VEXTORKE-203171 format. One line per 3 residues: number of its first residue (from 1); for each residue z, x, y of N, C-alpha, C. Coordinates in pm, 1 decimal, decimal comma. Example, Ala and Ser with C-alpha at 12.3 -4.5 7.8 and 13.67 -1.06 7.14 Angstrom:
1> 780,0 1319,0 -569,0 780,0 1230,0 -450,0 780,0 1320,0 -330,0  708,0 1285,0 -225,0 714,0 1367,0 -106,0 787,0 1290,0 3,0
// end
This chain:
1> 0,0 82,8 -118,2 0,0 0,0 0,0 0,0 87,0 124,2  -81,8 50,7 221,2 -85,8 121,5 348,8 -0,3 43,8 448,5  94,4 110,6 515,6 176,7 38,0 613,0 92,1 -8,8 730,7
4> 127,7 -123,3 786,2 55,6 -174,4 902,4 109,8 -115,6 1030,7  231,3 -64,5 1027,7 289,3 -3,5 1146,0 420,4 65,0 1113,4  454,6 161,0 1198,4 578,5 236,7 1180,2 648,6 244,5 1315,3
7> 778,4 215,9 1315,7 860,2 227,1 1436,0 944,6 353,6 1424,8  941,8 435,2 1530,7 1015,3 561,7 1530,8 1094,8 572,0 1660,6  1219,4 614,5 1649,6 1302,4 635,2 1768,5 1279,8 774,8 1824,9
10> 1261,1 779,5 1956,0 1252,7 905,5 2029,3 1349,8 891,4 2145,7  1438,9 985,8 2162,4 1549,5 971,4 2256,3 1524,8 1031,0 2393,3  1417,8 1106,1 2410,0 1389,0 1165,6 2540,1 1243,4 1209,2 2545,4
13> 1196,3 1229,4 2667,3 1059,3 1273,1 2687,3 1044,1 1423,5 2670,1  1155,9 1493,6 2665,1 1150,9 1639,3 2648,1 1236,3 1681,5 2528,7  1199,2 1794,6 2472,6 1265,9 1843,8 2351,3 1412,7 1877,2 2375,3
16> 1444,5 1937,0 2487,4 1582,5 1979,2 2512,7 1679,2 1859,8 2511,3  1643,7 1753,2 2582,8 1730,6 1635,2 2589,2 1736,3 1564,0 2454,7  1620,3 1543,2 2392,2 1615,0 1474,4 2262,5 1698,1 1549,5 2158,1
19> 1678,2 1679,7 2148,5 1750,2 1759,1 2048,8 1900,4 1761,8 2076,2  1939,7 1757,4 2203,6 2082,3 1752,5 2237,4 2143,3 1619,4 2193,1  2069,7 1511,2 2210,3 2119,6 1379,4 2169,8 2129,7 1369,9 2018,2
22> 2026,7 1415,4 1948,3 2025,9 1405,7 1801,2 2109,0 1514,3 1735,3  2137,2 1618,6 1810,2 2210,3 1734,8 1757,1 2134,9 1800,0 1641,1  2003,0 1794,5 1650,1 1916,4 1853,6 1547,4 1808,9 1937,1 1616,6
25> 1811,2 2065,9 1592,8 1710,0 2155,2 1648,4 1571,8 2115,4 1596,0  1473,8 2114,0 1681,5 1333,3 2082,5 1650,9 1309,0 1934,4 1619,5  1406,7 1847,3 1637,6 1385,3 1706,9 1601,9 1279,5 1641,5 1691,4
28> 1272,5 1678,8 1819,8 1169,0 1623,8 1907,8 1031,1 1668,2 1861,1  1018,3 1794,7 1830,4 890,6 1849,7 1781,9 844,8 1777,9 1654,7  934,3 1761,1 1560,5 898,8 1697,3 1434,0 870,7 1548,0 1451,1
31> 943,9 1483,5 1540,2 922,3 1340,4 1564,0 788,2 1316,3 1631,5  755,5 1394,3 1734,3 626,4 1376,0 1800,4 511,3 1413,4 1706,6  534,4 1508,6 1618,7 432,7 1542,6 1517,5 408,1 1424,1 1424,6
34> 514,6 1354,6 1387,6 499,6 1236,5 1301,3 412,0 1131,5 1368,0  430,6 1110,0 1498,3 345,0 1015,0 1570,2 198,4 1055,9 1559,8  171,4 1183,2 1581,5 32,0 1231,0 1577,1 -29,2 1216,5 1438,2
37> 47,7 1250,8 1336,2 -2,9 1240,0 1198,6 -31,0 1094,5 1161,2  56,7 1004,2 1200,5 35,3 862,3 1170,7 -87,5 809,3 1243,7  -104,6 849,7 1370,4 -222,3 804,7 1446,0 -350,4 855,8 1380,6
40> -349,9 981,7 1335,5 -466,7 1038,3 1266,7 -503,8 956,9 1143,4  -404,4 894,5 1083,0 -427,2 815,0 961,8 -450,9 667,0 991,6  -462,3 633,9 1119,7 -493,0 497,0 1158,9 -376,6 400,0 1148,4
43> -256,0 451,8 1149,4 -138,0 365,6 1138,3 -79,4 343,7 1276,9  -61,4 217,3 1314,2 -5,3 182,9 1444,1 141,3 225,7 1450,2  181,0 281,8 1563,8 318,5 325,7 1580,0 382,7 260,7 1701,6
46> 514,7 251,8 1696,4 593,5 203,4 1808,9 700,1 308,3 1838,9  702,8 354,9 1963,1 803,7 448,3 2007,9 919,1 366,5 2064,5  1035,5 377,8 2002,1 1153,2 302,4 2044,2 1255,7 398,6 2102,6
49> 1311,4 360,1 2217,2 1408,9 444,3 2284,2 1530,3 363,3 2326,0  1647,9 400,1 2277,1 1768,0 339,4 2332,4 1800,7 413,3 2462,4  1800,9 340,1 2574,2 1831,7 405,0 2701,1 1980,8 431,0 2710,3
52> 2012,5 549,0 2756,3 2151,5 589,5 2773,5 2158,2 681,3 2894,8  2277,4 714,4 2933,4 2297,1 796,6 3052,4 2209,8 922,6 3048,7  2197,5 985,1 2932,7 2124,6 1111,3 2920,9 1974,0 1097,9 2940,8
55> 1917,4 979,1 2919,5 1770,9 968,3 2925,2 1717,2 858,2 3017,0  1803,9 784,2 3083,7 1757,0 668,3 3160,7 1657,4 707,7 3269,2  1672,1 824,0 3327,2 1578,6 866,0 3431,9 1444,7 913,1 3374,5
58> 1432,3 915,6 3244,1 1308,0 957,3 3179,7 1223,4 839,5 3132,4  1261,7 717,9 3165,9 1193,2 602,1 3108,0 1043,7 601,6 3139,4  1004,9 640,7 3259,8 861,8 642,3 3293,4 789,8 754,9 3219,2
61> 856,3 868,9 3205,0 797,6 979,5 3128,2 786,6 942,2 2980,4  884,1 868,2 2928,9 877,9 821,1 2789,8 761,7 723,8 2771,0  740,4 635,5 2868,1 627,5 541,9 2861,3 495,7 618,9 2859,8
64> 484,6 721,3 2944,3 362,9 802,7 2948,6 343,5 880,4 2818,4  451,4 936,3 2765,4 442,6 1008,4 2637,9 400,1 914,4 2526,2  455,7 794,7 2526,0 417,7 695,4 2425,5 267,2 667,3 2430,8
67> 215,0 650,3 2550,7 70,4 626,2 2566,2 -10,4 746,3 2515,8  36,1 866,5 2547,9 -33,9 987,3 2503,3 -32,6 1000,2 2351,2  73,1 949,5 2289,8 84,2 954,1 2143,7 14,5 834,4 2077,0
70> -38,0 743,3 2158,1 -106,5 626,1 2103,9 -11,0 522,1 2047,6  111,8 520,0 2097,4 213,8 429,2 2044,8 246,9 318,3 2144,1  293,5 207,8 2092,4 350,0 100,9 2174,1 487,7 149,1 2219,3
73> 526,9 119,6 2343,0 655,7 165,3 2394,6 754,5 49,6 2403,5  873,7 71,9 2351,5 983,3 -24,9 2361,5 1112,1 50,7 2389,9  1198,4 -11,4 2470,2 1329,8 48,4 2491,6 1435,1 -61,0 2489,9
76> 1558,8 -17,5 2477,0 1669,9 -111,4 2472,8 1787,6 -48,1 2545,2  1865,3 -130,1 2614,0 1983,8 -79,8 2683,2 2110,4 -106,5 2603,5  2096,7 -161,7 2484,8 2212,1 -189,7 2400,3 2203,2 -105,5 2274,8
79> 2311,1 -39,6 2242,8 2318,7 39,3 2119,8 2414,4 -28,5 2024,6  2383,0 -22,4 1897,0 2471,6 -74,9 1794,9 2520,0 42,5 1711,6  2649,5 54,3 1698,2 2706,1 164,2 1620,2 2680,4 140,2 1471,5
82> 2651,0 246,2 1399,7 2628,0 239,9 1256,4 2712,2 347,2 1188,0  2744,4 324,6 1064,7 2812,4 426,4 987,0 2957,7 393,1 961,2  3016,6 474,5 877,9 3156,5 455,2 840,5 3245,8 480,6 961,5
85> 3334,5 387,2 986,5 3428,3 401,6 1096,4 3372,4 362,5 1231,3  3246,8 319,3 1236,0 3186,9 280,1 1362,5 3230,1 139,1 1399,2  3247,0 113,2 1528,3 3278,0 -23,9 1569,5 3166,5 -117,1 1525,1
88> 3199,5 -238,8 1493,1 3099,3 -329,8 1438,1 3018,8 -402,4 1544,5  3061,2 -401,2 1667,7 2989,1 -476,4 1769,4 2896,2 -386,3 1849,3  2800,2 -450,3 1917,0 2709,0 -377,9 2004,2 2780,3 -342,8 2133,2
91> 2731,5 -242,1 2199,2 2787,2 -208,1 2329,5 2672,5 -172,6 2422,9  2687,7 -206,4 2550,2 2587,6 -166,6 2647,9 2618,1 -24,1 2687,4  2521,1 62,3 2672,1 2542,3 203,9 2690,8 2498,0 251,0 2828,2
94> 2416,7 171,3 2897,7 2365,0 208,8 3027,9 2409,9 105,1 3128,8  2453,2 150,5 3243,3 2494,9 57,8 3347,6 2373,0 -7,6 3410,8  2395,6 -86,3 3511,2 2285,6 -156,6 3578,2 2187,1 -60,4 3643,1
97> 2223,2 67,8 3656,6 2129,0 163,9 3713,1 2000,2 169,9 3630,4  2007,8 134,2 3502,9 1889,3 136,7 3416,9 1782,6 45,4 3471,3  1822,4 -67,0 3528,1 1725,3 -159,9 3582,9 1642,1 -99,4 3693,5
100> 1700,7 -7,9 3768,8 1629,1 58,1 3877,0 1516,6 143,8 3821,7  1543,2 213,9 3713,4 1445,8 306,4 3656,5 1355,4 240,5 3553,0  1400,1 129,8 3496,0 1328,8 72,3 3383,1 1240,0 -45,5 3419,9
103> 1224,5 -74,7 3547,4 1137,9 -186,1 3584,2 996,8 -161,3 3532,3  940,7 -257,7 3464,6 809,3 -237,1 3402,9 697,1 -241,4 3505,7  599,8 -154,3 3488,6 477,9 -161,1 3567,5 375,5 -247,8 3495,8
106> 391,2 -258,3 3366,0 296,9 -332,9 3283,4 377,9 -425,0 3193,4  376,3 -552,6 3220,3 460,1 -647,4 3146,3 429,0 -649,5 2997,0  310,7 -606,6 2956,1 278,4 -608,9 2812,9 360,2 -505,9 2734,7
109> 417,6 -408,3 2803,5 497,5 -308,9 2733,5 646,3 -329,4 2757,9  682,5 -434,9 2824,0 822,4 -460,7 2860,9 901,5 -507,0 2741,4  1008,4 -437,5 2713,0 1096,9 -480,2 2604,4 1242,0 -455,3 2642,0
112> 1267,1 -440,2 2769,5 1402,6 -414,6 2816,1 1481,4 -542,8 2827,4  1588,9 -538,8 2904,0 1673,9 -656,9 2919,4 1594,6 -773,2 2976,2  1624,4 -891,2 2932,4 1551,6 -1008,4 2980,2 1627,1 -1081,6 3086,4
// end
């Protein structure tokens, strides 16, 4: 079976910020490579970004990177904790300042707060 689409999280438009958030060296490089490989194989991709204090000012750069990678861009201002010992409820990780930076220029790519 060939997948019809793949959703991948990317936490920043640059390697330094993304790798700091994931705490994994080269994770930005490997993630962006995955986007390119999937596009080469004709598989639609979606770049998903949880906005947080560390990356909120990069939202426009993330949108541009998503376009360059041939991916649909989506972001969210709410994070849900996962894993053992994690709180079970969602929490808003970005203050209202996100709205200033995250206003959509193109409503077809808007997936932020409603």
